[in-house]
C-alpha positions as a LaTeX table, in Angstrom:
\begin{tabular}{lrrr}
\hline
Residue & $x$ (\AA) & $y$ (\AA) & $z$ (\AA) \\
\hline
Met1 & 57.38 & 15.57 & 83.09 \\
Lys2 & 59.66 & 18.62 & 83.11 \\
Leu3 & 61.37 & 19.66 & 86.34 \\
Met4 & 59.91 & 22.40 & 88.52 \\
Asn5 & 61.88 & 25.63 & 88.44 \\
Glu6 & 62.99 & 27.45 & 91.58 \\
Gln7 & 60.30 & 30.11 & 91.23 \\
Gln8 & 57.60 & 27.43 & 91.20 \\
Lys9 & 59.13 & 25.76 & 94.27 \\
Asp10 & 59.15 & 29.14 & 96.05 \\
Leu11 & 55.46 & 29.61 & 95.23 \\
Val12 & 54.59 & 26.16 & 96.61 \\
Arg13 & 56.61 & 26.81 & 99.77 \\
Ala14 & 54.80 & 30.15 & 100.18 \\
Thr15 & 51.50 & 28.27 & 100.61 \\
Ile16 & 52.77 & 26.38 & 103.68 \\
Pro17 & 51.30 & 28.86 & 106.21 \\
Val18 & 47.92 & 28.65 & 104.45 \\
Leu19 & 48.07 & 24.85 & 104.46 \\
Gln20 & 48.93 & 24.89 & 108.16 \\
Ser21 & 45.95 & 27.10 & 109.03 \\
Ser22 & 43.39 & 26.06 & 106.40 \\
Gly23 & 44.55 & 22.73 & 105.00 \\
Val24 & 41.54 & 20.77 & 106.27 \\
Ala25 & 39.16 & 23.39 & 104.87 \\
Leu26 & 40.89 & 23.03 & 101.51 \\
Thr27 & 40.77 & 19.22 & 101.45 \\
Thr28 & 37.16 & 19.19 & 102.68 \\
His29 & 36.23 & 21.49 & 99.79 \\
Phe30 & 38.25 & 19.28 & 97.43 \\
Tyr31 & 36.48 & 16.04 & 98.42 \\
Gln32 & 33.04 & 17.66 & 98.23 \\
Arg33 & 33.82 & 19.10 & 94.83 \\
Met34 & 35.30 & 15.91 & 93.39 \\
Leu35 & 32.61 & 13.57 & 94.68 \\
Asn36 & 29.85 & 15.92 & 93.50 \\
His37 & 31.30 & 16.07 & 90.00 \\
Asn38 & 32.45 & 12.43 & 89.92 \\
Pro39 & 30.05 & 10.47 & 92.13 \\
Glu40 & 31.36 & 7.18 & 90.70 \\
Leu41 & 34.42 & 7.70 & 92.91 \\
Lys42 & 32.29 & 7.29 & 96.04 \\
His43 & 32.74 & 3.54 & 95.50 \\
Ile44 & 36.46 & 3.99 & 96.18 \\
Phe45 & 36.41 & 6.25 & 99.25 \\
Asn46 & 35.47 & 5.11 & 102.74 \\
Gln47 & 32.36 & 7.18 & 103.46 \\
Gly48 & 32.74 & 6.55 & 107.18 \\
His49 & 36.15 & 8.23 & 107.16 \\
Gln50 & 34.70 & 10.98 & 104.97 \\
Gly51 & 31.92 & 11.63 & 107.46 \\
Ala52 & 34.31 & 11.66 & 110.42 \\
Gly53 & 36.77 & 13.94 & 108.62 \\
Gln54 & 39.63 & 11.44 & 108.80 \\
Gln55 & 40.40 & 11.43 & 105.07 \\
Gln56 & 40.28 & 15.22 & 104.91 \\
Gln57 & 42.76 & 15.48 & 107.78 \\
Ala58 & 45.03 & 12.80 & 106.31 \\
Leu59 & 45.10 & 14.48 & 102.90 \\
Ala60 & 45.72 & 17.91 & 104.44 \\
Gly61 & 48.71 & 16.47 & 106.29 \\
Ala62 & 50.02 & 14.83 & 103.12 \\
Val63 & 49.72 & 18.03 & 101.05 \\
Leu64 & 51.48 & 20.02 & 103.78 \\
Ala65 & 54.27 & 17.44 & 104.02 \\
Tyr66 & 54.74 & 17.53 & 100.24 \\
Ala67 & 54.93 & 21.33 & 100.16 \\
Ser68 & 57.38 & 21.29 & 103.07 \\
His69 & 59.68 & 18.85 & 101.24 \\
Ile70 & 59.27 & 20.18 & 97.73 \\
Asp71 & 63.08 & 20.38 & 97.31 \\
Asp72 & 63.53 & 16.69 & 98.11 \\
Pro73 & 60.27 & 14.69 & 98.05 \\
Ser74 & 62.29 & 11.46 & 98.27 \\
Val75 & 62.27 & 11.78 & 102.08 \\
Leu76 & 58.54 & 11.06 & 101.88 \\
Leu77 & 59.04 & 7.80 & 99.99 \\
Pro78 & 58.12 & 5.50 & 102.93 \\
Val79 & 54.80 & 7.35 & 103.30 \\
Val80 & 54.27 & 7.36 & 99.53 \\
Glu81 & 54.83 & 3.58 & 99.43 \\
Arg82 & 52.32 & 3.04 & 102.24 \\
Ile83 & 49.70 & 5.14 & 100.46 \\
Ala84 & 50.45 & 3.45 & 97.12 \\
His85 & 49.77 & 0.03 & 98.63 \\
Lys86 & 46.41 & 1.33 & 99.89 \\
His87 & 45.61 & 2.81 & 96.47 \\
Val88 & 46.32 & $-0.49$ & 94.73 \\
Ser89 & 44.15 & $-2.40$ & 97.19 \\
Leu90 & 41.28 & 0.00 & 96.39 \\
Gly91 & 41.69 & $-0.20$ & 92.62 \\
Ile92 & 42.90 & 3.36 & 92.07 \\
Arg93 & 44.28 & 3.63 & 88.53 \\
Ala94 & 46.41 & 6.07 & 86.55 \\
Glu95 & 43.34 & 7.70 & 84.99 \\
His96 & 42.04 & 8.72 & 88.42 \\
Tyr97 & 44.98 & 11.08 & 88.94 \\
Ala98 & 43.81 & 13.43 & 86.20 \\
Ile99 & 40.43 & 13.72 & 87.95 \\
Val100 & 42.06 & 14.35 & 91.33 \\
Gly101 & 44.42 & 16.93 & 89.87 \\
Lys102 & 41.62 & 18.82 & 88.14 \\
His103 & 39.59 & 19.16 & 91.33 \\
Leu104 & 42.58 & 19.83 & 93.59 \\
Leu105 & 43.73 & 22.77 & 91.47 \\
Ala106 & 40.16 & 24.08 & 91.20 \\
Ser107 & 39.80 & 23.80 & 94.98 \\
Ile108 & 43.01 & 25.76 & 95.56 \\
Gln109 & 41.66 & 28.46 & 93.28 \\
Glu110 & 38.23 & 28.53 & 94.92 \\
Val111 & 39.45 & 28.43 & 98.53 \\
Leu112 & 42.34 & 30.89 & 98.15 \\
Gly113 & 40.45 & 33.28 & 95.90 \\
Asp114 & 42.53 & 36.22 & 94.64 \\
Ala115 & 45.63 & 34.79 & 96.31 \\
Ala116 & 45.54 & 31.91 & 93.82 \\
Thr117 & 47.37 & 33.68 & 91.02 \\
Pro118 & 47.87 & 31.96 & 87.65 \\
Glu119 & 51.54 & 31.53 & 88.58 \\
Leu120 & 50.63 & 29.78 & 91.85 \\
Ile121 & 48.19 & 27.46 & 90.10 \\
Asp122 & 50.83 & 26.63 & 87.49 \\
Ala123 & 53.32 & 25.90 & 90.27 \\
Trp124 & 50.92 & 23.57 & 92.04 \\
Ala125 & 50.02 & 21.92 & 88.73 \\
Ala126 & 53.69 & 21.16 & 88.19 \\
Ala127 & 54.08 & 19.93 & 91.79 \\
Tyr128 & 51.00 & 17.72 & 91.55 \\
Gly129 & 52.17 & 16.36 & 88.20 \\
Lys130 & 55.44 & 15.21 & 89.75 \\
Leu131 & 53.68 & 13.60 & 92.67 \\
Ala132 & 51.09 & 11.90 & 90.45 \\
Glu133 & 53.84 & 10.54 & 88.23 \\
Leu134 & 55.58 & 9.07 & 91.29 \\
Phe135 & 52.39 & 7.37 & 92.49 \\
Ile136 & 51.42 & 6.09 & 89.03 \\
Asp137 & 54.83 & 4.52 & 88.44 \\
Leu138 & 54.98 & 2.93 & 91.88 \\
Glu139 & 51.40 & 1.63 & 91.76 \\
Ser140 & 51.92 & 0.27 & 88.25 \\
Ser141 & 54.81 & $-1.81$ & 89.59 \\
Phe142 & 52.65 & $-3.08$ & 92.48 \\
Tyr143 & 49.84 & $-4.05$ & 90.07 \\
Gln144 & 52.34 & $-5.87$ & 87.88 \\
Gln145 & 53.83 & $-7.74$ & 90.83 \\
Ser146 & 50.34 & $-8.84$ & 91.85 \\
Val147 & 49.48 & $-10.10$ & 88.36 \\
Asp148 & 52.83 & $-11.86$ & 87.98 \\
Ala149 & 52.47 & $-13.77$ & 91.27 \\
Ala150 & 51.15 & $-17.34$ & 91.01 \\
Gly151 & 47.41 & $-17.10$ & 91.69 \\
Gly152 & 47.57 & $-13.31$ & 91.67 \\
Trp153 & 45.18 & $-10.85$ & 90.05 \\
Ser154 & 44.46 & $-7.15$ & 89.62 \\
Gly155 & 41.24 & $-5.40$ & 90.65 \\
Trp156 & 38.30 & $-7.08$ & 92.39 \\
Arg157 & 37.79 & $-10.87$ & 92.49 \\
Pro158 & 34.58 & $-12.54$ & 93.77 \\
Phe159 & 34.93 & $-14.83$ & 96.78 \\
Arg160 & 32.45 & $-17.02$ & 98.66 \\
Ile161 & 32.31 & $-17.12$ & 102.46 \\
Val162 & 32.89 & $-20.76$ & 103.40 \\
Arg163 & 33.08 & $-20.39$ & 107.18 \\
Lys164 & 32.11 & $-17.79$ & 109.77 \\
Gln165 & 33.39 & $-18.07$ & 113.34 \\
Ala166 & 33.06 & $-15.83$ & 116.39 \\
Glu167 & 36.46 & $-15.14$ & 117.98 \\
Ser168 & 35.23 & $-12.85$ & 120.79 \\
Ala169 & 32.19 & $-10.78$ & 121.73 \\
Glu170 & 33.16 & $-8.28$ & 119.03 \\
Ile171 & 35.39 & $-10.04$ & 116.49 \\
Thr172 & 34.24 & $-12.60$ & 113.90 \\
Ser173 & 36.42 & $-14.44$ & 111.38 \\
Phe174 & 35.37 & $-14.91$ & 107.76 \\
Tyr175 & 37.00 & $-17.66$ & 105.70 \\
Met176 & 36.72 & $-17.02$ & 101.96 \\
Gln177 & 37.55 & $-18.92$ & 98.77 \\
Pro178 & 37.52 & $-17.64$ & 95.16 \\
Ile179 & 34.38 & $-18.66$ & 93.28 \\
Asp180 & 36.43 & $-19.27$ & 90.11 \\
Gly181 & 38.15 & $-22.20$ & 91.83 \\
Gly182 & 41.57 & $-20.80$ & 91.02 \\
Ser183 & 44.61 & $-20.72$ & 93.24 \\
Leu184 & 45.56 & $-17.88$ & 95.57 \\
Pro185 & 48.89 & $-16.08$ & 95.88 \\
Asp186 & 51.13 & $-16.45$ & 98.87 \\
Tyr187 & 51.38 & $-13.33$ & 101.00 \\
Gln188 & 53.62 & $-12.00$ & 103.71 \\
Pro189 & 52.31 & $-12.46$ & 107.28 \\
Gly190 & 50.98 & $-9.06$ & 108.37 \\
Gln191 & 49.62 & $-7.95$ & 104.99 \\
Tyr192 & 46.00 & $-7.06$ & 104.27 \\
Ile193 & 43.34 & $-7.29$ & 101.58 \\
Ser194 & 40.52 & $-4.93$ & 100.69 \\
Leu195 & 36.95 & $-6.25$ & 100.85 \\
Arg196 & 34.09 & $-4.61$ & 98.95 \\
Val197 & 30.36 & $-5.01$ & 99.55 \\
Tyr198 & 27.27 & $-3.14$ & 98.42 \\
Val199 & 25.81 & $-0.94$ & 101.16 \\
Glu200 & 22.16 & $-0.53$ & 100.25 \\
Glu201 & 21.67 & 2.30 & 102.75 \\
Leu202 & 24.26 & 4.39 & 100.87 \\
Gly203 & 23.45 & 3.05 & 97.41 \\
Ile204 & 27.13 & 2.41 & 96.69 \\
Tyr205 & 29.85 & $-0.20$ & 97.08 \\
Gln206 & 32.15 & 0.37 & 100.02 \\
Pro207 & 35.68 & $-1.01$ & 100.44 \\
Arg208 & 37.41 & $-1.73$ & 103.72 \\
Gln209 & 40.90 & $-3.03$ & 104.44 \\
Tyr210 & 41.36 & $-6.00$ & 106.75 \\
Ser211 & 44.53 & $-7.74$ & 107.86 \\
Leu212 & 44.83 & $-11.39$ & 106.88 \\
Ser213 & 44.61 & $-13.15$ & 110.22 \\
Asp214 & 46.11 & $-16.49$ & 109.24 \\
Met215 & 49.27 & $-17.62$ & 107.52 \\
Ala216 & 49.27 & $-18.25$ & 103.78 \\
Gly217 & 49.03 & $-21.64$ & 102.11 \\
Ala218 & 45.48 & $-22.93$ & 102.73 \\
Asn219 & 44.03 & $-21.66$ & 99.41 \\
Gln220 & 41.62 & $-19.49$ & 101.34 \\
Phe221 & 41.79 & $-16.09$ & 103.00 \\
Arg222 & 40.76 & $-15.36$ & 106.56 \\
Ile223 & 39.96 & $-11.92$ & 107.91 \\
Ser224 & 38.78 & $-11.20$ & 111.45 \\
Val225 & 36.45 & $-8.24$ & 111.66 \\
Lys226 & 35.59 & $-6.17$ & 114.72 \\
Arg227 & 31.97 & $-5.01$ & 114.87 \\
Gln228 & 32.47 & $-1.25$ & 115.25 \\
Gly229 & 29.91 & 0.35 & 117.51 \\
Ala230 & 29.08 & 4.05 & 117.56 \\
Ser231 & 31.04 & 6.43 & 119.79 \\
Glu232 & 30.52 & 10.04 & 120.83 \\
Thr233 & 32.41 & 11.23 & 117.77 \\
Thr234 & 31.89 & 8.53 & 115.13 \\
Pro235 & 28.92 & 6.52 & 113.85 \\
Glu236 & 28.89 & 2.72 & 113.90 \\
Gly237 & 30.90 & 0.96 & 111.21 \\
Lys238 & 28.56 & 0.29 & 108.31 \\
Val239 & 30.59 & $-2.44$ & 106.62 \\
Ser240 & 31.69 & $-4.22$ & 109.80 \\
Asn241 & 28.14 & $-4.33$ & 111.16 \\
Leu242 & 26.82 & $-5.40$ & 107.76 \\
Leu243 & 29.29 & $-8.28$ & 107.63 \\
His244 & 28.45 & $-9.43$ & 111.15 \\
Ala245 & 24.67 & $-9.21$ & 110.68 \\
Asn246 & 24.02 & $-10.08$ & 107.04 \\
Tyr247 & 26.91 & $-12.05$ & 105.57 \\
Asp248 & 26.86 & $-15.77$ & 106.23 \\
Val249 & 28.32 & $-18.93$ & 104.71 \\
Gly250 & 27.58 & $-19.10$ & 100.99 \\
Gln251 & 27.36 & $-15.38$ & 100.35 \\
Leu252 & 29.69 & $-13.47$ & 98.04 \\
Val253 & 32.12 & $-10.61$ & 98.61 \\
Glu254 & 34.78 & $-9.03$ & 96.40 \\
Leu255 & 38.43 & $-8.94$ & 97.40 \\
Ser256 & 41.60 & $-7.28$ & 96.18 \\
Ala257 & 44.91 & $-9.13$ & 96.10 \\
Pro258 & 47.03 & $-9.05$ & 99.29 \\
Gly259 & 49.34 & $-6.09$ & 99.79 \\
Gly260 & 50.87 & $-3.71$ & 102.28 \\
Glu261 & 54.35 & $-2.87$ & 103.55 \\
Phe262 & 53.73 & $-4.11$ & 107.12 \\
Tyr263 & 54.93 & $-7.70$ & 107.33 \\
Leu264 & 57.45 & $-9.98$ & 109.03 \\
Gln265 & 61.02 & $-9.19$ & 108.00 \\
Gln266 & 63.51 & $-11.92$ & 107.22 \\
Ser267 & 66.18 & $-11.85$ & 109.92 \\
Asn268 & 67.41 & $-13.74$ & 112.97 \\
Arg269 & 66.51 & $-11.03$ & 115.49 \\
Pro270 & 64.15 & $-11.68$ & 118.42 \\
Val271 & 60.60 & $-10.56$ & 117.58 \\
Val272 & 58.28 & $-8.58$ & 119.86 \\
Leu273 & 54.63 & $-8.41$ & 118.75 \\
Leu274 & 52.68 & $-5.58$ & 120.43 \\
Ser275 & 48.95 & $-5.38$ & 119.74 \\
Gly276 & 45.90 & $-3.59$ & 121.08 \\
Gly277 & 42.31 & $-4.71$ & 120.50 \\
Val278 & 41.61 & $-5.91$ & 116.96 \\
Gly279 & 45.26 & $-5.12$ & 116.18 \\
Ile280 & 45.89 & $-8.71$ & 117.21 \\
Thr281 & 44.76 & $-9.95$ & 113.77 \\
Pro282 & 48.02 & $-9.54$ & 111.79 \\
Met283 & 49.98 & $-10.68$ & 114.85 \\
Ile284 & 48.28 & $-14.07$ & 114.71 \\
Ala285 & 49.47 & $-14.53$ & 111.12 \\
Ile286 & 52.97 & $-13.38$ & 112.05 \\
Gly287 & 53.08 & $-15.51$ & 115.23 \\
Lys288 & 51.92 & $-18.69$ & 113.47 \\
Thr289 & 54.50 & $-18.16$ & 110.73 \\
Leu290 & 57.28 & $-17.64$ & 113.26 \\
His291 & 56.36 & $-20.83$ & 115.11 \\
Gln292 & 56.26 & $-22.79$ & 111.87 \\
Gln293 & 59.76 & $-21.52$ & 111.07 \\
Gly294 & 60.88 & $-22.26$ & 114.65 \\
Gln295 & 64.07 & $-20.19$ & 114.55 \\
Arg296 & 63.49 & $-16.93$ & 116.44 \\
Glu297 & 62.81 & $-15.78$ & 120.00 \\
Ile298 & 59.19 & $-14.57$ & 120.23 \\
His299 & 57.50 & $-12.14$ & 122.64 \\
Phe300 & 53.73 & $-11.77$ & 122.22 \\
Val301 & 52.11 & $-8.82$ & 124.03 \\
His302 & 48.39 & $-8.11$ & 123.76 \\
Ser303 & 46.21 & $-5.49$ & 125.44 \\
Ala304 & 42.40 & $-5.65$ & 125.48 \\
Arg305 & 39.55 & $-4.12$ & 127.46 \\
Asn306 & 38.56 & $-7.46$ & 129.01 \\
Ser307 & 38.49 & $-11.21$ & 128.39 \\
Gln308 & 35.18 & $-11.07$ & 126.51 \\
Val309 & 36.72 & $-9.01$ & 123.69 \\
His310 & 40.10 & $-10.79$ & 123.75 \\
Ala311 & 40.24 & $-12.72$ & 120.46 \\
Phe312 & 42.50 & $-15.67$ & 119.60 \\
Lys313 & 43.61 & $-16.28$ & 123.20 \\
Ser314 & 43.79 & $-20.05$ & 122.60 \\
Val315 & 46.12 & $-19.43$ & 119.65 \\
Ser316 & 48.51 & $-17.20$ & 121.58 \\
Asp317 & 48.31 & $-19.57$ & 124.58 \\
Ala318 & 49.63 & $-22.22$ & 122.19 \\
Phe319 & 52.50 & $-19.89$ & 121.33 \\
Ala320 & 53.42 & $-19.86$ & 125.03 \\
Glu321 & 53.31 & $-23.67$ & 125.16 \\
Lys322 & 55.82 & $-23.71$ & 122.30 \\
Gly323 & 58.25 & $-21.38$ & 124.08 \\
Ala324 & 57.09 & $-17.84$ & 123.34 \\
Lys325 & 56.92 & $-15.30$ & 126.15 \\
Val326 & 53.27 & $-14.19$ & 126.21 \\
His327 & 51.88 & $-11.21$ & 128.13 \\
Tyr328 & 48.21 & $-10.18$ & 128.44 \\
Phe329 & 46.89 & $-6.88$ & 129.79 \\
Tyr330 & 43.25 & $-5.94$ & 130.48 \\
Asp331 & 41.80 & $-2.62$ & 131.60 \\
Lys332 & 40.35 & $-4.24$ & 134.73 \\
Pro333 & 41.40 & $-7.88$ & 135.18 \\
Gln334 & 38.95 & $-9.93$ & 137.23 \\
Ala335 & 39.81 & $-12.35$ & 140.01 \\
Asp336 & 39.62 & $-15.34$ & 137.65 \\
Glu337 & 41.89 & $-13.61$ & 135.11 \\
Ala338 & 45.17 & $-13.89$ & 136.97 \\
Tyr339 & 46.91 & $-14.54$ & 133.66 \\
Ala340 & 46.37 & $-10.85$ & 132.73 \\
Arg341 & 47.88 & $-7.74$ & 134.29 \\
Thr342 & 46.38 & $-4.26$ & 134.38 \\
Ala343 & 46.64 & $-2.10$ & 131.27 \\
Pro344 & 48.27 & 0.10 & 130.19 \\
Phe345 & 51.59 & $-1.66$ & 130.51 \\
Ala346 & 55.04 & $-0.13$ & 130.74 \\
Ile347 & 57.22 & $-1.10$ & 127.82 \\
Ala348 & 60.06 & $-1.98$ & 130.22 \\
Asp349 & 57.91 & $-4.81$ & 131.62 \\
Val350 & 57.76 & $-6.68$ & 128.29 \\
Leu351 & 61.15 & $-5.99$ & 126.71 \\
Pro352 & 63.41 & $-8.95$ & 125.87 \\
Ser353 & 66.74 & $-9.35$ & 127.61 \\
Ala354 & 68.56 & $-7.59$ & 124.75 \\
Pro355 & 65.96 & $-4.98$ & 123.72 \\
Leu356 & 68.16 & $-3.16$ & 121.21 \\
Glu357 & 68.69 & $-6.39$ & 119.26 \\
Ala358 & 64.98 & $-7.13$ & 118.72 \\
Glu359 & 62.48 & $-6.20$ & 116.02 \\
Tyr360 & 59.18 & $-4.69$ & 117.16 \\
Tyr361 & 55.84 & $-5.01$ & 115.35 \\
Leu362 & 52.92 & $-2.86$ & 116.52 \\
Cys363 & 49.28 & $-2.81$ & 115.49 \\
Gly364 & 46.32 & $-1.21$ & 117.23 \\
Pro365 & 44.54 & 2.10 & 117.80 \\
Leu366 & 46.54 & 5.22 & 116.98 \\
Pro367 & 47.00 & 6.37 & 120.62 \\
Phe368 & 48.29 & 2.89 & 121.52 \\
Met369 & 50.70 & 2.91 & 118.59 \\
Arg370 & 52.04 & 6.40 & 119.16 \\
His371 & 52.56 & 5.80 & 122.87 \\
Tyr372 & 54.53 & 2.57 & 122.53 \\
Ile373 & 56.54 & 3.69 & 119.51 \\
Ser374 & 57.58 & 6.71 & 121.59 \\
Glu375 & 58.44 & 4.45 & 124.54 \\
Leu376 & 60.53 & 2.14 & 122.36 \\
Lys377 & 62.48 & 5.06 & 120.94 \\
Ala378 & 62.99 & 6.44 & 124.45 \\
His379 & 64.58 & 3.09 & 125.35 \\
Gly380 & 67.00 & 3.45 & 122.47 \\
Val381 & 65.39 & 1.08 & 119.97 \\
Pro382 & 66.39 & 2.20 & 116.45 \\
Glu383 & 63.52 & 3.35 & 114.25 \\
Thr384 & 64.68 & 0.87 & 111.59 \\
Gln385 & 63.69 & $-1.98$ & 113.96 \\
Ile386 & 60.14 & $-0.72$ & 114.58 \\
Tyr387 & 57.33 & $-1.73$ & 112.19 \\
Ala388 & 53.80 & $-0.44$ & 112.59 \\
Glu389 & 50.39 & $-0.90$ & 111.00 \\
Ala390 & 47.69 & 1.62 & 111.90 \\
Phe391 & 44.01 & 1.07 & 111.14 \\
Gly392 & 42.11 & 3.94 & 109.56 \\
Ala393 & 42.88 & 6.81 & 107.21 \\
Gly394 & 45.72 & 8.29 & 109.24 \\
Gly395 & 49.25 & 7.23 & 110.08 \\
Val396 & 51.60 & 7.12 & 113.04 \\
\hline
\end{tabular}
């Protein structure tokens, strides 16, 4: 891939104001165009996020960020790596990039109209080519790592549900083993898999990503799924409700290999685990691993609406019995819930004695994540010691 010239970079930069004002309109047009012409790709994209506009907003932000850093895209590498892990978990391959590029350039032309000169389209073609090459190379390495791992695989692998267990009023765990009887790869505590099921209502397969909620080594995977109800702005979660209602022991699902860049780092620093709602799931895997290792100071902080939706309390209670400092926060603690304080909590109330020496892991709803990441930074915690996993199509 030849380098972009300065004139092409200037043309890409010149589209920044348009992307700022009309980026979502452009990406909405792009998704509609691509999925109309290539409906087979609907199996890859989360139609819930499509309907809510989350993927359109996320892509608009990514395109704007790329245009803004066209001189040095390497500053975006952490975001690129996060997206590449997601792509691999969904089975996105090198050949898909040609389809995306075709419809992205056509969308720029159709949305911008006369402003989309041949020179501008050529500039964006060159820019997209560089970005696609970066993703393809990175994802190829991730696929190879997955295949090379003992018990690893690439693509979708059929699993059977061998156990189903309610963890709270909203969260249910699914234990799954491969139907081929083969071994499973080890994974880092905090990582996720993608699960794919057929949604008859939509007439397509739908993938969803779920954190692995137990430590590796049992030759089975466990995910813990929150049944997503409808809100004023979003419909109920089709896959989560389908799993809760229709998938029982003995039934089959398809899984991708474990992946993701959010996981426990190897160090001797104290660890603070901050979770909200179903964000507790990767923290259970991380907490159990830490206690098995038995070498690091642990602080476990969880916030939930109430005790009925608080999953895995017995597990984190056991962490406390083994020496961890455990804090619970509910929106409205009841008289018999003296173990919990009122949410939201102030970060100063849960910091370790040497807060700048600790590592912080956060998982939960985006507002929760953004608020506590901001609080940690305000207390002087270096960004390099903050690790976050956000659910959904966006980022933090």
